[in-house]
PASEBA-1860 file (N, C-alpha, C; in nm, 3 decimals):
! residues 243
1> MITEEVRL> 0.066/-0.963/2.254/0.037/-0.965/2.111/-0.114/-0.957/2.089 ~ -0.155/-0.861/2.004/-0.298/-0.843/1.974/-0.343/-0.951/1.876 ~ -0.450/-1.020/1.913/-0.502/-1.125/1.823/-0.644/-1.093/1.777 ~ -0.703/-0.982/1.826/-0.837/-0.945/1.784/-0.837/-0.903/1.637 ~ -0.955/-0.909/1.574/-0.966/-0.875/1.432/-0.985/-0.725/1.414 ~ -0.913/-0.667/1.320/-0.926/-0.524/1.290/-0.963/-0.498/1.144 ~ -0.966/-0.603/1.063/-0.999/-0.586/0.922/-1.150/-0.584/0.906 ~ -1.201/-0.475/0.854/-1.345/-0.453/0.848/-1.419/-0.566/0.778
9> WKLTRRHV> -1.362/-0.617/0.669/-1.430/-0.721/0.591/-1.431/-0.857/0.660 ~ -1.354/-0.870/0.767/-1.352/-0.993/0.845/-1.446/-0.987/0.966 ~ -1.495/-0.868/0.997/-1.582/-0.850/1.112/-1.727/-0.878/1.074 ~ -1.808/-0.912/1.173/-1.952/-0.924/1.151/-2.017/-0.789/1.183 ~ -2.142/-0.775/1.146/-2.210/-0.649/1.175/-2.221/-0.627/1.327 ~ -2.234/-0.738/1.402/-2.240/-0.728/1.548/-2.110/-0.670/1.604 ~ -1.997/-0.722/1.553/-1.868/-0.672/1.599/-1.858/-0.521/1.578 ~ -1.891/-0.478/1.457/-1.878/-0.335/1.425/-1.975/-0.253/1.509
17> RERLEQGL> -2.099/-0.299/1.515/-2.201/-0.225/1.591/-2.161/-0.208/1.737 ~ -2.118/-0.317/1.799/-2.084/-0.311/1.941/-1.963/-0.222/1.966 ~ -1.863/-0.229/1.880/-1.745/-0.144/1.899/-1.781/0.003/1.881 ~ -1.866/0.032/1.783/-1.907/0.170/1.763/-1.991/0.220/1.880 ~ -2.083/0.137/1.926/-2.169/0.176/2.039/-2.087/0.203/2.165 ~ -1.978/0.129/2.180/-1.893/0.148/2.297/-1.790/0.260/2.278 ~ -1.793/0.322/2.160/-1.701/0.431/2.133/-1.558/0.387/2.115 ~ -1.538/0.262/2.076/-1.403/0.208/2.067/-1.333/0.245/1.936
25> IKGAILPT> -1.408/0.254/1.826/-1.348/0.280/1.695/-1.339/0.430/1.672 ~ -1.218/0.479/1.658/-1.195/0.622/1.637/-1.150/0.654/1.494 ~ -1.088/0.558/1.428/-1.032/0.585/1.296/-1.028/0.462/1.208 ~ -0.999/0.486/1.081/-0.988/0.377/0.984/-0.871/0.403/0.891 ~ -0.806/0.296/0.849/-0.699/0.304/0.748/-0.751/0.239/0.622 ~ -0.744/0.311/0.512/-0.787/0.261/0.381/-0.666/0.234/0.294 ~ -0.629/0.106/0.271/-0.515/0.076/0.183/-0.554/0.095/0.036 ~ -0.466/0.157/-0.039/-0.486/0.170/-0.184/-0.364/0.112/-0.255
33> GSTEQHNE> -0.389/0.035/-0.358/-0.279/-0.029/-0.429/-0.306/-0.039/-0.577 ~ -0.274/-0.154/-0.634/-0.291/-0.173/-0.778/-0.290/-0.322/-0.810 ~ -0.331/-0.351/-0.931/-0.310/-0.482/-0.992/-0.235/-0.455/-1.121 ~ -0.106/-0.477/-1.119/-0.023/-0.435/-1.232/0.108/-0.515/-1.236 ~ 0.175/-0.508/-1.348/0.301/-0.578/-1.366/0.403/-0.539/-1.261 ~ 0.471/-0.640/-1.208/0.584/-0.617/-1.119/0.702/-0.703/-1.164 ~ 0.746/-0.670/-1.287/0.858/-0.740/-1.349/0.827/-0.888/-1.365 ~ 0.929/-0.970/-1.385/0.908/-1.111/-1.415/0.883/-1.197/-1.292
41> HLAMEHDT> 0.905/-1.141/-1.172/0.913/-1.227/-1.054/0.817/-1.194/-0.940 ~ 0.752/-1.078/-0.943/0.661/-1.042/-0.833/0.516/-1.047/-0.879 ~ 0.430/-1.091/-0.788/0.286/-1.099/-0.818/0.229/-0.959/-0.843 ~ 0.127/-0.954/-0.927/0.069/-0.826/-0.966/-0.001/-0.755/-0.851 ~ -0.030/-0.826/-0.744/-0.099/-0.764/-0.630/-0.004/-0.692/-0.535 ~ 0.123/-0.681/-0.569/0.221/-0.637/-0.470/0.185/-0.506/-0.402 ~ 0.149/-0.404/-0.478/0.123/-0.274/-0.418/0.007/-0.280/-0.320 ~ -0.096/-0.356/-0.357/-0.211/-0.371/-0.267/-0.172/-0.452/-0.144
49> ASAAHVAY> -0.101/-0.562/-0.166/-0.063/-0.649/-0.055/0.028/-0.578/0.044 ~ 0.120/-0.496/-0.006/0.212/-0.427/0.085/0.140/-0.319/0.164 ~ 0.053/-0.242/0.099/-0.022/-0.139/0.170/-0.115/-0.202/0.273 ~ -0.178/-0.313/0.236/-0.270/-0.381/0.328/-0.194/-0.439/0.447 ~ -0.074/-0.491/0.422/0.008/-0.546/0.531/0.045/-0.437/0.630 ~ 0.092/-0.325/0.580/0.130/-0.214/0.667/0.008/-0.165/0.745 ~ -0.104/-0.148/0.676/-0.226/-0.099/0.741/-0.273/-0.195/0.850 ~ -0.271/-0.324/0.820/-0.318/-0.425/0.915/-0.232/-0.427/1.041
57> QAALQLYP> -0.102/-0.430/1.023/-0.013/-0.435/1.138/-0.019/-0.305/1.219 ~ -0.035/-0.192/1.151/-0.048/-0.065/1.221/-0.177/-0.063/1.302 ~ -0.287/-0.112/1.244/-0.415/-0.114/1.314/-0.411/-0.206/1.435 ~ -0.338/-0.316/1.425/-0.323/-0.404/1.541/-0.255/-0.330/1.656 ~ -0.156/-0.249/1.624/-0.090/-0.170/1.729/-0.188/-0.075/1.796 ~ -0.288/-0.029/1.722/-0.381/0.071/1.771/-0.514/0.012/1.817 ~ -0.524/-0.120/1.820/-0.648/-0.186/1.862/-0.690/-0.136/2.000 ~ -0.821/-0.110/2.022/-0.934/-0.128/1.930/-0.976/-0.001/1.857
65> QTVVATPM> -0.888/0.099/1.856/-0.928/0.230/1.804/-0.941/0.237/1.652 ~ -0.873/0.146/1.583/-0.861/0.159/1.438/-0.903/0.031/1.366 ~ -0.976/0.047/1.256/-1.008/-0.066/1.169/-0.943/-0.042/1.033 ~ -0.928/-0.149/0.957/-0.875/-0.140/0.822/-0.990/-0.158/0.724 ~ -1.016/-0.058/0.642/-1.120/-0.068/0.541/-1.075/-0.160/0.428 ~ -1.169/-0.213/0.353/-1.138/-0.304/0.243/-1.044/-0.236/0.143 ~ -0.931/-0.296/0.110/-0.834/-0.233/0.020/-0.890/-0.207/-0.119 ~ -0.846/-0.098/-0.178/-0.875/-0.069/-0.318/-0.765/-0.136/-0.401
73> AVGISEHW> -0.798/-0.247/-0.465/-0.698/-0.333/-0.526/-0.667/-0.300/-0.672 ~ -0.738/-0.206/-0.732/-0.708/-0.159/-0.867/-0.688/-0.009/-0.858 ~ -0.579/0.039/-0.916/-0.547/0.180/-0.906/-0.530/0.245/-1.041 ~ -0.455/0.355/-1.042/-0.427/0.430/-1.164/-0.300/0.374/-1.226 ~ -0.316/0.288/-1.325/-0.201/0.213/-1.379/-0.195/0.215/-1.532 ~ -0.247/0.320/-1.592/-0.246/0.329/-1.739/-0.105/0.314/-1.794 ~ -0.006/0.362/-1.722/0.133/0.358/-1.769/0.189/0.217/-1.778 ~ 0.119/0.118/-1.720/0.165/-0.021/-1.727/0.076/-0.107/-1.817
81> MEFPGTLS> -0.016/-0.048/-1.888/-0.113/-0.128/-1.963/-0.053/-0.204/-2.081 ~ 0.069/-0.175/-2.118/0.130/-0.255/-2.224/0.166/-0.395/-2.175 ~ 0.166/-0.414/-2.044/0.197/-0.545/-1.987/0.067/-0.620/-1.956 ~ 0.042/-0.732/-2.021/-0.083/-0.806/-2.000/-0.104/-0.845/-1.854 ~ -0.227/-0.830/-1.810/-0.263/-0.859/-1.672/-0.287/-0.736/-1.589 ~ -0.226/-0.626/-1.628/-0.245/-0.500/-1.556/-0.390/-0.454/-1.571 ~ -0.446/-0.404/-1.461/-0.579/-0.343/-1.461/-0.564/-0.197/-1.421 ~ -0.648/-0.112/-1.478/-0.635/0.030/-1.447/-0.772/0.097/-1.438
89> LRPETFFT> -0.782/0.195/-1.349/-0.900/0.280/-1.340/-0.865/0.419/-1.390 ~ -0.963/0.488/-1.448/-0.944/0.628/-1.480/-0.930/0.705/-1.349 ~ -0.848/0.809/-1.345/-0.830/0.883/-1.221/-0.961/0.926/-1.156 ~ -1.054/0.975/-1.238/-1.179/1.022/-1.180/-1.259/0.907/-1.119 ~ -1.249/0.788/-1.178/-1.316/0.671/-1.120/-1.252/0.633/-0.988 ~ -1.120/0.631/-0.986/-1.046/0.598/-0.864/-1.080/0.696/-0.751 ~ -1.081/0.825/-0.784/-1.114/0.926/-0.683/-1.255/0.906/-0.629 ~ -1.348/0.876/-0.719/-1.487/0.860/-0.678/-1.504/0.742/-0.584
97> VAYDICES> -1.439/0.629/-0.615/-1.449/0.512/-0.528/-1.389/0.543/-0.390 ~ -1.274/0.608/-0.389/-1.211/0.643/-0.261/-1.303/0.735/-0.179 ~ -1.362/0.832/-0.246/-1.453/0.924/-0.176/-1.573/0.849/-0.119 ~ -1.631/0.760/-0.199/-1.749/0.687/-0.154/-1.718/0.598/-0.033 ~ -1.598/0.539/-0.031/-1.560/0.458/0.085/-1.546/0.547/0.208 ~ -1.482/0.663/0.190/-1.468/0.756/0.303/-1.605/0.802/0.351 ~ -1.696/0.829/0.258/-1.830/0.872/0.297/-1.901/0.761/0.375 ~ -1.886/0.637/0.331/-1.947/0.525/0.402/-1.897/0.517/0.545
105> LKRHGIEH> -1.766/0.531/0.562/-1.709/0.525/0.697/-1.759/0.641/0.782 ~ -1.767/0.760/0.722/-1.817/0.876/0.795/-1.960/0.856/0.840 ~ -2.043/0.795/0.757/-2.183/0.773/0.793/-2.198/0.677/0.910 ~ -2.096/0.598/0.937/-2.098/0.508/1.051/-2.031/0.571/1.174 ~ -1.990/0.696/1.161/-1.937/0.767/1.275/-1.786/0.773/1.285 ~ -1.715/0.729/1.183/-1.567/0.732/1.185/-1.520/0.866/1.129 ~ -1.443/0.939/1.207/-1.409/1.076/1.171/-1.262/1.097/1.136 ~ -1.182/0.992/1.141/-1.040/1.002/1.105/-1.006/0.888/1.009
113> ILICNGHA> -0.968/0.921/0.888/-0.938/0.821/0.786/-0.801/0.849/0.727 ~ -0.713/0.751/0.735/-0.580/0.761/0.674/-0.577/0.669/0.552 ~ -0.557/0.727/0.436/-0.541/0.648/0.314/-0.394/0.607/0.305 ~ -0.369/0.478/0.323/-0.233/0.423/0.321/-0.206/0.368/0.182 ~ -0.126/0.440/0.107/-0.107/0.407/-0.034/0.017/0.323/-0.059 ~ 0.004/0.228/-0.154/0.116/0.143/-0.189/0.155/0.149/-0.336 ~ 0.097/0.241/-0.412/0.124/0.249/-0.557/0.148/0.394/-0.596 ~ 0.266/0.421/-0.650/0.304/0.559/-0.683/0.206/0.624/-0.780
121> GNGPLGNQ> 0.149/0.545/-0.870/0.056/0.599/-0.968/-0.070/0.656/-0.907 ~ -0.099/0.618/-0.782/-0.217/0.671/-0.713/-0.190/0.805/-0.646 ~ -0.070/0.858/-0.662/-0.032/0.981/-0.596/-0.129/1.097/-0.613 ~ -0.191/1.114/-0.732/-0.285/1.226/-0.749/-0.401/1.226/-0.651 ~ -0.430/1.110/-0.590/-0.536/1.107/-0.489/-0.502/1.198/-0.372 ~ -0.374/1.215/-0.346/-0.332/1.301/-0.237/-0.377/1.446/-0.254 ~ -0.397/1.485/-0.380/-0.443/1.622/-0.408/-0.593/1.637/-0.390 ~ -0.663/1.526/-0.367/-0.808/1.529/-0.355/-0.858/1.525/-0.211
129> VEEFSQKL> -0.772/1.480/-0.118/-0.822/1.451/0.017/-0.865/1.575/0.094 ~ -0.805/1.689/0.065/-0.850/1.811/0.134/-0.994/1.843/0.096 ~ -1.025/1.825/-0.033/-1.162/1.845/-0.078/-1.256/1.741/-0.016 ~ -1.210/1.616/-0.009/-1.290/1.511/0.057/-1.321/1.554/0.202 ~ -1.218/1.599/0.273/-1.235/1.637/0.413/-1.336/1.750/0.428 ~ -1.327/1.849/0.339/-1.417/1.963/0.348/-1.561/1.921/0.320 ~ -1.580/1.837/0.219/-1.715/1.794/0.183/-1.777/1.708/0.293 ~ -1.697/1.621/0.354/-1.749/1.527/0.452/-1.740/1.579/0.596
137> GIDIQFAS> -1.660/1.683/0.617/-1.647/1.738/0.750/-1.573/1.648/0.847 ~ -1.481/1.568/0.796/-1.401/1.480/0.880/-1.254/1.492/0.841 ~ -1.169/1.427/0.916/-1.024/1.431/0.896/-0.981/1.317/0.804 ~ -0.938/1.350/0.683/-0.891/1.251/0.587/-0.751/1.291/0.541 ~ -0.658/1.199/0.550/-0.522/1.225/0.504/-0.474/1.111/0.414 ~ -0.375/1.142/0.333/-0.319/1.048/0.235/-0.169/1.038/0.257 ~ -0.116/0.915/0.257/0.028/0.897/0.269/0.071/0.766/0.204 ~ 0.169/0.773/0.118/0.233/0.651/0.068/0.326/0.601/0.177
145> YWAAYSKE> 0.320/0.472/0.208/0.389/0.423/0.328/0.541/0.440/0.321 ~ 0.596/0.447/0.200/0.742/0.462/0.190/0.787/0.605/0.224 ~ 0.693/0.695/0.252/0.732/0.827/0.303/0.798/0.815/0.440 ~ 0.787/0.697/0.499/0.852/0.672/0.628/1.004/0.668/0.617 ~ 1.056/0.653/0.497/1.200/0.629/0.480/1.274/0.756/0.440 ~ 1.374/0.791/0.517/1.461/0.902/0.480/1.563/0.854/0.377 ~ 1.623/0.948/0.308/1.727/0.913/0.211/1.844/0.844/0.282 ~ 1.874/0.891/0.402/1.985/0.832/0.478/1.956/0.685/0.511
153> LVDELMES> 1.832/0.657/0.547/1.793/0.519/0.578/1.803/0.431/0.454 ~ 1.752/0.480/0.341/1.757/0.403/0.217/1.902/0.376/0.178 ~ 1.987/0.478/0.188/2.128/0.461/0.154/2.195/0.359/0.244 ~ 2.152/0.353/0.369/2.212/0.260/0.464/2.166/0.117/0.441 ~ 2.038/0.096/0.410/1.981/-0.038/0.405/1.974/-0.099/0.266 ~ 1.968/-0.015/0.162/1.952/-0.066/0.026/2.081/-0.054/-0.053 ~ 2.132/-0.166/-0.100/2.254/-0.162/-0.180/2.235/-0.081/-0.307 ~ 2.113/-0.084/-0.362/2.083/-0.010/-0.483/2.063/0.138/-0.457
161> KDCPAHAA> 2.048/0.178/-0.331/2.022/0.317/-0.292/1.894/0.369/-0.357 ~ 1.800/0.281/-0.382/1.681/0.317/-0.458/1.556/0.264/-0.389 ~ 1.461/0.351/-0.362/1.336/0.312/-0.297/1.229/0.417/-0.324 ~ 1.108/0.379/-0.369/1.061/0.241/-0.375/1.103/0.164/-0.501 ~ 1.141/0.238/-0.610/1.170/0.171/-0.738/1.050/0.086/-0.778 ~ 1.067/-0.012/-0.866/0.952/-0.092/-0.910/0.995/-0.237/-0.922 ~ 0.951/-0.317/-0.824/0.986/-0.459/-0.821/1.137/-0.479/-0.814 ~ 1.205/-0.384/-0.754/1.350/-0.391/-0.743/1.388/-0.443/-0.603
169> EFETSFAM> 1.497/-0.393/-0.549/1.548/-0.445/-0.421/1.448/-0.428/-0.307 ~ 1.391/-0.308/-0.295/1.302/-0.281/-0.182/1.173/-0.363/-0.190 ~ 1.101/-0.354/-0.300/0.972/-0.424/-0.308/0.991/-0.575/-0.304 ~ 1.097/-0.625/-0.364/1.123/-0.769/-0.359/1.156/-0.812/-0.216 ~ 1.234/-0.732/-0.145/1.266/-0.763/-0.005/1.140/-0.763/0.080 ~ 1.055/-0.664/0.060/0.931/-0.653/0.136/0.847/-0.779/0.115 ~ 0.833/-0.820/-0.011/0.753/-0.939/-0.041/0.816/-1.064/0.020 ~ 0.947/-1.076/0.014/1.015/-1.192/0.071/0.988/-1.204/0.220
177> AAFPENVQ> 0.972/-1.089/0.287/0.948/-1.089/0.431/0.802/-1.109/0.465 ~ 0.712/-1.042/0.393/0.571/-1.037/0.432/0.484/-1.142/0.364 ~ 0.512/-1.172/0.238/0.432/-1.272/0.165/0.523/-1.338/0.060 ~ 0.612/-1.426/0.106/0.713/-1.486/0.018/0.656/-1.564/-0.099 ~ 0.531/-1.610/-0.085/0.471/-1.684/-0.196/0.452/-1.596/-0.320 ~ 0.461/-1.465/-0.304/0.444/-1.373/-0.417/0.574/-1.347/-0.492 ~ 0.683/-1.405/-0.444/0.813/-1.392/-0.513/0.836/-1.522/-0.588 ~ 0.832/-1.515/-0.720/0.828/-1.636/-0.802/0.945/-1.638/-0.901
185> WKGVDYEA> 1.057/-1.692/-0.855/1.177/-1.698/-0.940/1.177/-1.820/-1.030 ~ 1.103/-1.922/-0.995/1.106/-2.046/-1.073/1.063/-2.021/-1.217 ~ 1.147/-2.064/-1.309/1.116/-2.051/-1.451/1.148/-1.916/-1.511 ~ 1.199/-1.823/-1.430/1.228/-1.690/-1.481/1.363/-1.689/-1.553 ~ 1.363/-1.645/-1.678/1.485/-1.625/-1.756/1.469/-1.491/-1.826 ~ 1.515/-1.387/-1.761/1.488/-1.251/-1.810/1.539/-1.230/-1.952 ~ 1.662/-1.272/-1.977/1.720/-1.248/-2.108/1.646/-1.324/-2.218 ~ 1.603/-1.447/-2.187/1.535/-1.529/-2.286/1.395/-1.477/-2.317
193> ANLDIKSE> 1.340/-1.394/-2.230/1.205/-1.343/-2.252/1.197/-1.249/-2.372 ~ 1.311/-1.191/-2.411/1.315/-1.100/-2.527/1.204/-0.995/-2.519 ~ 1.200/-0.925/-2.409/1.095/-0.827/-2.386/1.109/-0.708/-2.481 ~ 0.999/-0.667/-2.535/0.994/-0.550/-2.622/0.911/-0.444/-2.552 ~ 0.975/-0.371/-2.460/0.904/-0.273/-2.378/0.891/-0.143/-2.457 ~ 0.768/-0.098/-2.471/0.740/0.019/-2.556/0.775/0.151/-2.486 ~ 0.761/0.156/-2.356/0.787/0.280/-2.284/0.935/0.315/-2.290 ~ 0.969/0.423/-2.357/1.108/0.461/-2.373/1.171/0.503/-2.241
201> SYAPRDPV> 1.091/0.560/-2.152/1.146/0.604/-2.024/1.168/0.488/-1.928 ~ 1.084/0.383/-1.940/1.093/0.272/-1.846/1.181/0.159/-1.898 ~ 1.188/0.138/-2.027/1.258/0.023/-2.085/1.399/0.004/-2.029 ~ 1.483/0.107/-2.019/1.618/0.083/-1.966/1.621/0.051/-1.817 ~ 1.515/0.087/-1.744/1.514/0.062/-1.600/1.467/-0.079/-1.566 ~ 1.385/-0.139/-1.650/1.329/-0.270/-1.619/1.436/-0.374/-1.589 ~ 1.540/-0.391/-1.673/1.643/-0.490/-1.640/1.725/-0.453/-1.517 ~ 1.743/-0.323/-1.494/1.816/-0.279/-1.375/1.739/-0.316/-1.249
209> YFRAGRDY> 1.608/-0.293/-1.252/1.524/-0.328/-1.137/1.521/-0.479/-1.117 ~ 1.514/-0.553/-1.225/1.512/-0.699/-1.214/1.638/-0.749/-1.145 ~ 1.753/-0.700/-1.189/1.880/-0.747/-1.132/1.892/-0.703/-0.985 ~ 1.843/-0.584/-0.952/1.849/-0.539/-0.813/1.764/-0.630/-0.725 ~ 1.645/-0.669/-0.774/1.561/-0.760/-0.698/1.624/-0.897/-0.682 ~ 1.684/-0.945/-0.789/1.745/-1.078/-0.787/1.872/-1.082/-0.704 ~ 1.954/-0.979/-0.714/2.088/-0.984/-0.654/2.097/-0.926/-0.514 ~ 2.008/-0.832/-0.480/2.023/-0.760/-0.354/1.913/-0.785/-0.251
217> ATPKKGRV> 1.797/-0.830/-0.294/1.683/-0.842/-0.202/1.703/-0.954/-0.101 ~ 1.664/-0.927/0.025/1.668/-1.029/0.129/1.546/-1.013/0.220 ~ 1.500/-1.121/0.281/1.389/-1.109/0.376/1.423/-1.017/0.494 ~ 1.546/-1.018/0.540/1.584/-0.934/0.654/1.564/-0.787/0.622 ~ 1.608/-0.744/0.504/1.586/-0.605/0.465/1.437/-0.574/0.461 ~ 1.360/-0.668/0.410/1.216/-0.647/0.401/1.151/-0.632/0.537 ~ 1.194/-0.712/0.633/1.138/-0.704/0.768/1.169/-0.569/0.831 ~ 1.292/-0.524/0.816/1.332/-0.396/0.874/1.251/-0.282/0.812
225> MADIAIDW> 1.241/-0.281/0.679/1.169/-0.174/0.611/1.020/-0.178/0.642 ~ 0.964/-0.297/0.648/0.821/-0.310/0.678/0.792/-0.259/0.819 ~ 0.875/-0.297/0.915/0.852/-0.256/1.053/0.858/-0.103/1.068 ~ 0.950/-0.041/0.997/0.961/0.105/1.003/0.834/0.169/0.948 ~ 0.785/0.119/0.836/0.663/0.173/0.776/0.542/0.152/0.865 ~ 0.533/0.034/0.926/0.420/0.003/1.014/0.417/0.100/1.132 ~ 0.529/0.120/1.197/0.535/0.212/1.311/0.501/0.354/1.267 ~ 0.550/0.394/1.151/0.526/0.529/1.100/0.378/0.552/1.072
233> VANKMQEM> 0.312/0.455/1.009/0.169/0.467/0.980/0.089/0.464/1.110 ~ 0.126/0.377/1.203/0.056/0.373/1.332/0.068/0.506/1.405 ~ 0.185/0.566/1.404/0.204/0.695/1.470/0.123/0.805/1.403 ~ 0.119/0.801/1.271/0.043/0.902/1.195/-0.105/0.889/1.225 ~ -0.156/0.765/1.229/-0.296/0.742/1.260/-0.327/0.785/1.403 ~ -0.238/0.757/1.496/-0.258/0.796/1.636/-0.263/0.948/1.648 ~ -0.175/1.017/1.578/-0.176/1.163/1.580/-0.308/1.218/1.526 ~ -0.361/1.156/1.422/-0.489/1.199/1.369/-0.600/1.182/1.472
241> MDG> -0.603/1.068/1.536/-0.709/1.041/1.634/-0.696/1.129/1.758 ~ -0.572/1.169/1.789/-0.549/1.257/1.903/-0.588/1.401/1.873 ~ -0.609/1.429/1.743/-0.653/1.563/1.705/-0.542/1.665/1.702
END
């Protein structure tokens, strides 16, 4: 079991300098997530926490070749701004921050960067990474970690047959397995909340997702799904470093 530190923000400058001087660090994983509503029962950090968890565990598998860059904890979440507590960046701001982090890593000699995404709203960043790569002259790729799951796998493991959905069976299971303190059922009474959701496209799905999280989510499902994503991200990062 690897116990060394791979999270960049936990390392000292000596740690980073010595690993770079020894040629040990070949790549970096940059988690991107959000701070946004996750129904009545999940913490708003879920997308960031899940992407960071997958990135961290994948980097441990690849130690000492890979570090985890500081997660981008606010994403493109304008579509959730009717729910208090949600934070959102303009797409151009989000892209600029991601680029600047990649540039910082490149200036330290890291030539392979995998952006491990945990929030569907950040998807447009995937259309920017080719330009990032060309400008910086390094290998940058983007992947939402749930791309690891085939439809057949989702149908087999999820009673709702739905993934990633939003704070439903999958995300609730993931949280129950990886950070159970973020699943907060105490005091939740969905019907009594009398929610007046303005989004016509999302309003009918919110109660469906809530019930799927409440009725179907289990820590075991979360562990299985998390492990699959971790291995998938680790393999993708290894392929990048192998060229």
